[in-house]
C-alpha positions in Angstrom: 29.5 24.7 -20.2 28.4 26.0 -16.3 25.1 24.6 -16.6 26.8 21.3 -17.4 29.0 21.5 -14.7 26.4 22.4 -12.3 24.0 19.5 -13.2 27.7 17.3 -13.0 28.2 18.4 -9.4 24.3 18.0 -8.1 24.3 14.7 -9.7 27.6 13.7 -7.7 26.1 15.1 -4.6 23.3 13.2 -4.6 25.3 10.1 -5.9 27.4 10.6 -3.0 25.7 12.0 -0.3 21.8 11.2 -0.7 21.9 8.1 -2.2 24.3 5.7 0.0 22.2 6.4 3.2 19.1 5.8 1.9 20.1 2.7 -0.1 21.9 1.5 3.2 18.6 2.1 4.9 16.5 0.5 2.3 18.7 -2.6 2.1 18.5 -3.1 6.0 16.9 -6.5 7.4 14.0 -5.2 8.8 13.2 -3.0 5.3 13.5 -5.6 3.4 11.4 -8.3 5.6 8.7 -5.4 5.1 8.7 -4.7 1.5 9.0 -9.0 0.7 6.8 -9.8 3.5 3.8 -7.6 2.7 3.9 -9.5 -0.5 2.0 -12.3 0.9 -0.7 -10.2 2.0 -1.6 -8.9 -1.5 -3.5 -11.9 -3.0 -6.0 -11.7 0.1 -6.1 -7.7 -0.3 -6.8 -8.5 -3.5 -9.5 -10.9 -3.3 -11.1 -9.4 -0.2 -11.5 -6.1 -2.8 -13.4 -8.1 -5.3 -16.1 -9.4 -2.0 -15.8 -5.8 -1.1 -17.5 -4.6 -4.1 -20.0 -7.9 -4.6 -21.2 -7.3 -1.2 -21.9 -3.4 -1.5 -22.5 -3.0 -5.5 -23.0 0.8 -6.1 -26.4 0.2 -7.7 -29.3 0.7 -4.9 -31.6 -1.7 -6.8 -28.8 -4.2 -7.1 -27.2 -4.2 -3.6 -31.3 -4.1 -2.1 -31.7 -7.4 -3.9 -28.3 -8.5 -2.9 -29.3 -8.4 0.8 -32.6 -9.1 0.7 -31.3 -12.8 -0.9 -28.7 -13.2 1.8 -25.6 -13.0 -0.9 -24.3 -9.8 0.7 -24.0 -11.2 3.7 -21.7 -14.3 2.3 -19.5 -12.0 0.5 -19.0 -10.0 3.8 -17.8 -13.0 5.4 -15.5 -13.9 2.5 -14.2 -10.1 2.4 -13.6 -10.3 6.6 -11.2 -13.4 6.4 -9.0 -11.8 3.3 -9.1 -8.4 3.4 -10.3 -7.7 6.7 -7.0 -9.6 8.5 -4.5 -8.2 6.5 -2.5 -7.1 9.4 -2.2 -10.9 10.2 -0.9 -11.7 7.0 1.3 -9.1 7.3 2.5 -10.5 10.6 3.1 -13.6 9.3 4.8 -12.7 6.3 7.5 -10.2 7.7 8.5 -12.3 10.7 9.0 -15.3 7.7 10.9 -13.4 5.0 13.1 -12.2 7.5 14.2 -15.4 9.2 14.1 -17.0 5.9 16.6 -14.3 4.2 19.1 -15.4 7.4 19.0 -18.7 6.1 16.5 -20.7 8.6 13.7 -22.9 8.5 11.1 -19.2 8.0 7.6 -21.3 8.6 7.6 -21.8 12.7 8.6 -18.0 12.7 5.8 -16.6 11.2 3.3 -18.8 13.2 5.4 -17.7 16.1 5.0 -14.2 14.7 1.1 -14.6 14.7 0.4 -16.3 18.0 2.7 -13.2 19.3 0.5 -10.8 17.5 -2.8 -12.2 18.7 -1.6 -12.4 22.6 -0.8 -8.9 22.9 -4.2 -8.0 22.4 -7.3 -8.1 24.6 -9.1 -10.7 23.5 -12.5 -9.4 24.0 -15.4 -7.3 22.0 -17.6 -4.4 23.4 -21.0 -6.0 23.7 -22.9 -5.1 20.2 -25.7 -3.6 22.7 -23.5 -0.3 23.6 -22.8 0.6 20.0 -27.2 0.1 19.5 -28.1 2.1 22.3 -28.9 6.1 22.6 -29.6 8.6 20.5 -26.0 8.0 18.6 -26.6 3.9 18.6 -26.9 2.2 15.7 -29.9 0.4 17.2 -31.3 -2.9 15.5 -31.6 -3.9 12.0 -32.8 -7.1 10.0 -30.6 -9.4 7.5 -32.0 -6.9 4.8 -30.0 -3.8 6.9 -33.4 -2.1 7.5 -33.5 -0.8 11.4 -36.3 -2.2 13.4 -35.7 -0.8 16.4 -34.0 2.8 17.3 -30.8 3.0 19.2 -33.3 5.4 22.3 -35.7 2.4 22.0 -33.2 -0.1 22.3 -31.6 2.0 25.5 -35.3 2.4 27.1 -35.9 -1.6 26.8 -32.6 -2.1 28.4 -33.2 0.3 31.3 -36.6 -1.7 32.5 -34.2 -4.9 33.0 -32.4 -5.5 36.7 -29.3 -3.9 36.7 -27.7 -7.4 37.5 -29.2 -8.4 33.9 -28.2 -4.7 32.7 -24.5 -5.4 33.5 -24.5 -8.5 32.2 -25.4 -7.6 28.3 -23.1 -4.7 27.9 -20.3 -6.2 29.6 -17.7 -7.0 27.1 -17.9 -10.9 25.4 -15.0 -12.2 26.7 -12.8 -15.1 25.1 -13.1 -13.7 21.4 -10.7 -12.4 19.1 -11.1 -8.9 18.4 -10.9 -8.5 14.2 -10.7 -4.7 14.6 -6.8 -5.1 15.0 -6.6 -7.5 13.0 -7.6 -5.4 10.0 -5.6 -1.9 9.4 -5.8 -0.4 13.0 -3.5 -3.3 13.7 -0.9 -3.1 11.0 1.8 -0.7 12.0 1.9 -3.3 15.4 2.0 -6.2 13.0 4.8 -4.3 11.1 6.6 -4.6 14.9 5.7 -7.7 15.7 6.8 -9.3 12.6 10.1 -7.7 12.5 10.7 -8.3 15.9 10.1 -11.7 16.2 11.8 -12.3 12.9 15.0 -10.9 14.5 14.7 -12.3 17.8 14.1 -15.8 16.7 16.9 -15.5 14.3 19.1 -14.4 17.1 18.1 -17.4 19.2 18.9 -19.9 16.6 22.3 -18.4 15.7 23.4 -18.3 19.6 22.3 -22.4 19.2 19.4 -21.8 21.6 17.5 -25.0 20.0 16.8 -28.5 20.7 18.9 -30.9 18.1 17.6 -34.1 17.6 19.6 -37.5 16.1 20.0 -37.3 12.3 17.6 -40.2 12.7 15.0 -38.1 13.1 13.1 -36.5 10.1 13.8 -33.3 9.4 9.7 -32.3 9.6 9.9 -33.4 12.8 13.7 -32.2 13.9 12.7 -28.8 12.5 9.7 -28.1 14.9 11.7 -29.3 17.9 14.5 -26.8 17.0 11.8 -24.2 16.7 10.3 -24.7 20.6 12.8 -22.9 22.2 12.9 -19.6 20.2 9.2 -19.5 19.8 8.7 -20.5 23.6 11.1 -17.6 24.7 9.1 -14.6 22.2 5.9 -16.1 23.6 6.5 -16.1 27.3 7.6 -12.8 27.2 4.9 -11.5 24.9 2.5 -12.7 27.5 4.6 -10.8 30.5 4.2 -7.6 28.4 0.4 -8.1 27.6 0.2 -9.1 31.8 1.9 -5.5 32.4 -0.2 -3.7 30.0 -3.2 -5.2 31.3 -2.4 -4.7 34.7 -0.9 -1.6 34.9 -2.0 0.9 32.1 -5.4 -1.2 31.5 -4.7 -1.3 27.9 -3.0 -3.4 25.7 0.1 -3.0 23.1 -2.2 -2.8 20.3 -3.9 -0.3 21.4 -1.1 1.9 22.7 0.7 1.5 18.8 -2.6 2.6 17.1 -2.7 5.5 19.1 0.8 6.5 19.7 2.2 5.7 16.2 -0.2 4.7 13.4 -2.9 7.3 13.9 0.2 10.1 13.5 1.4 8.5 10.6 -1.4 7.8 9.0 -2.2 11.6 9.4 0.6 12.6 8.3 0.6 10.5 4.9 -2.7 11.7 4.6 -2.4 15.4 3.9 -1.3 17.7 1.1 1.9 17.7 2.0 2.8 14.2 2.3 0.9 13.3 -1.0 3.3 15.7 -2.6 6.7 14.6 -0.8 5.9 10.9 -1.8 4.9 12.0 -5.4 8.4 14.1 -5.8 10.5 11.3 -4.1 9.6 8.5 -6.3 10.9 10.3 -10.0 13.6 11.5 -7.7 15.2 8.1 -7.1 14.3 7.0 -9.8 15.9 9.7 -12.2 19.1 8.9 -10.5 19.1 5.0 -11.4 17.3 3.5 -8.1 14.2 1.8 -7.9 12.1 4.8 -6.5 8.7 2.7 -7.0 10.3 0.2 -4.5 11.9 2.5 -2.0 8.7 4.5 -1.5 6.2 1.6 -2.1 8.0 -0.6 0.9 8.5 2.8 3.3 4.6 4.0 2.7 2.8 0.4 2.3 2.2 0.0 6.2 0.9 3.5 6.4 -1.1 3.8 2.9 -2.8 0.5 3.0 -4.5 0.8 6.4 -5.9 4.2 5.1 -7.4 1.7 2.6 -8.7 -0.4 4.7 -10.1 2.4 6.6 -11.6 3.2 3.2 -13.0 0.0 2.6 -14.8 -0.3 6.1 -16.6 3.2 5.3 -17.5 2.0 1.8 -18.8 -1.2 2.9 -21.0 0.8 6.0 -22.6 3.0 3.6 -20.5 6.3 5.1 -17.5 6.7 2.5 -17.0 10.2 2.7 -14.5 13.0 3.7 -16.7 14.0 6.7 -17.5 10.6 7.9 -13.1 10.3 8.0 -12.8 8.7 5.1 -8.9 9.1 3.9 -7.6 10.7 0.6 -4.0 9.8 0.4 -4.0 5.3 0.2 -2.3 2.5 -1.4 -4.5 3.4 -4.4 -3.5 7.1 -4.3 -0.2 5.8 -4.5 -0.3 2.9 -7.4 -3.4 4.4 -9.6 -2.3 8.0 -9.7 1.6 8.6 -8.7 2.3 5.9 -10.8 -0.1 6.0 -13.0 1.5 4.5 -16.4 4.8 3.8 -14.7 7.1 6.6 -12.4 6.6 9.9 -13.4 3.6 9.3 -15.2 5.3 9.0 -18.9 2.1 8.3 -20.8 2.8 12.3 -22.3 5.8 11.1 -23.7 4.3 7.7 -25.4 1.7 10.1 -27.2 4.3 12.1 -28.5 6.6 9.5 -29.9 3.3 8.3 -31.7 2.2 12.2 -33.2 5.4 14.2 -33.1 8.6 12.7 -32.9 10.9 12.5 -35.9 13.4 11.1 -34.3 14.3 7.3 -35.2 15.4 6.3 -31.5 12.1 8.3 -29.7 10.0 6.5 -32.8 11.9 3.3 -32.1 11.6 3.6 -28.0 8.0 4.7 -27.6 6.9 1.8 -30.0 8.3 -0.1 -27.7 7.0 1.5 -24.2 3.4 1.5 -25.9 2.1 -1.6 -24.2 4.3 -1.7 -21.1 2.5 2.0 -20.7 -0.7 0.5 -20.4 0.0 -1.2 -17.4 1.9 1.6 -15.7 5.5 0.0 -16.9 8.0 1.9 -18.2 11.4 0.7 -17.9 11.5 1.2 -21.5 11.8 4.9 -21.2 13.4 5.1 -18.0 16.7 2.9 -19.5 15.9 2.9 -23.3 15.4 7.0 -23.8 16.8 7.4 -21.4 15.0 9.7 -18.7 17.3 8.6 -16.0 20.6 11.5 -15.3 18.7 13.3 -18.5 18.2 16.6 -17.9 16.5 17.8 -20.8 13.1 15.3 -19.4 14.1 15.9 -15.6 11.7 18.9 -14.9 8.6 17.1 -16.5 9.5 13.8 -15.3 9.6 15.0 -11.2 6.6 18.1 -12.2 3.9 15.6 -13.9 3.3 13.2 -10.3 3.6 15.9 -8.0 0.7 18.3 -10.0 -1.4 14.8 -10.7 -1.1 14.0 -6.8 -1.9 17.5 -5.7 -4.5 18.2 -8.1 -6.1 14.8 -7.5 -6.1 15.3 -3.6 -7.7 18.9 -4.3 -10.2 17.3 -5.8 -11.2 14.3 -3.7 -10.8 17.1 -0.9 -13.4 19.1 -1.7 -16.1 16.5 -2.5 -15.7 16.7 -6.6 -14.8 12.9 -6.7 -15.6 10.8 -4.1 -12.8 9.3 -1.9 -11.3 6.2 -3.1 -13.6 3.0 -1.7 -10.5 0.6 -0.9 -10.8 -1.3 -3.8 -7.3 -3.2 -4.2 -6.8 -2.5 -7.5 -3.2 -4.4 -8.4 -0.8 -1.7 -9.7 -0.8 -3.0 -13.4 -4.5 -2.5 -14.0 -4.6 -0.2 -17.2 -5.6 3.8 -16.2 -9.2 4.4 -16.6 -10.1 0.8 -15.7 -8.5 1.4 -12.7 -10.0 4.8 -12.0 -13.3 2.9 -12.2 -12.6 -0.2 -9.8 -11.4 2.5 -7.2 -13.7 5.0 -7.3 -16.6 5.0 -10.2 -17.3 6.7 -13.3 -16.6 10.0 -11.9 -13.0 8.9 -10.6 -12.4 7.2 -14.1 -13.1 10.9 -16.2 -10.8 12.5 -13.3 -7.8 10.3 -14.5 -8.5 10.7 -17.9 -7.7 14.0 -17.3 -4.7 13.4 -15.4 -3.3 11.5 -18.4 -4.1 15.1 -20.4 -2.2 16.8 -18.0 0.5 14.3 -18.6 0.4 14.9 -22.2 0.3 18.9 -21.8 3.5 18.7 -19.6 5.5 16.4 -21.6 4.9 17.7 -25.0 7.4 21.0 -25.1 10.3 19.3 -22.9 9.6 15.9 -25.6 9.8 18.6 -28.7 12.7 20.0 -27.3 14.4 16.5 -27.2 13.4 15.3 -29.9 15.1 18.0 -31.3 18.5 17.4 -30.1 18.5 13.9 -31.1 17.2 14.6 -34.5 20.1 16.9 -34.9 22.2 14.4 -33.7 21.4 11.5 -35.9 21.1 13.9 -38.7 25.0 14.6 -37.9 25.9 11.1 -37.4 24.6 10.2 -40.8 26.6 13.0 -42.3 29.3 11.8 -40.4 29.1 8.5 -41.8 28.7 9.7 -45.0 31.7 11.8 -45.2 33.4 8.9 -43.4 32.2 6.5 -46.6 33.1 8.4 -49.4 36.8 9.2 -48.1 37.0 5.2 -47.3 36.3 4.8 -51.5 38.3 7.5 -51.9 41.3 5.3 -50.6 
């Protein structure tokens, strides 16, 4: 009785004190725009991941042949303009969704956000010679990736040139877009840009800051004039911000945001504590009937996707190691480990229903859940068994993702398995297959071990709950039989 009252009091506390502010935050306009806007980047991220693997096939002989034939360069081009500029897609998608949710024509806002994002960055890149020179320089390579002149030799030859020519060759290349900031390093800036542009654009349209044309003008033309004033105001303000940072700070907004916000957030998310907290909060929200995957995915994607991008860049350069700065916790760590076979990693329950369950309810729900579990979907268990607000299954539901996240973090950190390679496997990719795609055969083996962990953790708790359900079903049958006999005796 005391335990029941204690559980009820805790449940009431969570439902009345914790969940309302969380749900209020999750349902704010900026967060909704972030959640839905990032979806527009996913096709390019997933397709780009395929090109990433094709340009860097992890078989040395095949990779060398691809480079020699020139196909690696073609695949790299496709990777660069899909996965490589994901921040640009995010800036467009977030502003688009924000304005669409406000009920206005959204495409001009998305394009305004793209222009603003580009306007806020310095349009130049460092001269390739700067990175090639010196002892730590990359040197000069040929089309096959072989170094034909060392960094020291490049510097020695440049030093022989007149100073004016040296300065010209090593000065930044201007009038070009620096794709560094269109990828993972610009993601937080892109998110902020999309949200702010979406908010400002909607506010100006709402206030009537627009050019209204006669009804006879086609809507396709009229909509563009409607967008002219809000877009013009936003771009002028962005230009003034860029000018201020360039003149007084010798930097730009994107570089500042990366240093002050994105780098600390990526470091926090990539820590052991960050992995454990994320792994705990997903089932915590689900236990109380709130979509934990949607909440945590929306909050963390803006941080974890840049981690994925950084790892992809290291993999592309052949430097995917922790020592070279690879991240442990990426978006695929979240999708393909923390949420493996569904939130709570409930494959252990599926196995129990197949080999040891006696309860009709357990067996029936287990058969329904079997196929969805292969694709990391477990709503039949969450609401049909149920797991939601079920004290018998609360401990393994919370514990399994935490143990899997903690152990996966450690085996990657200590080099037992390699870091995730940046391949963006869709979250519905079946276990073991996803492990191979995101980290090779070692990661596939490790993913198999995590599935066995789930079985070991869930089994004793499932056995106890199965006994309770079996007794309830037996008592119900006895009661129905007694009722039937009483009815027949009348």
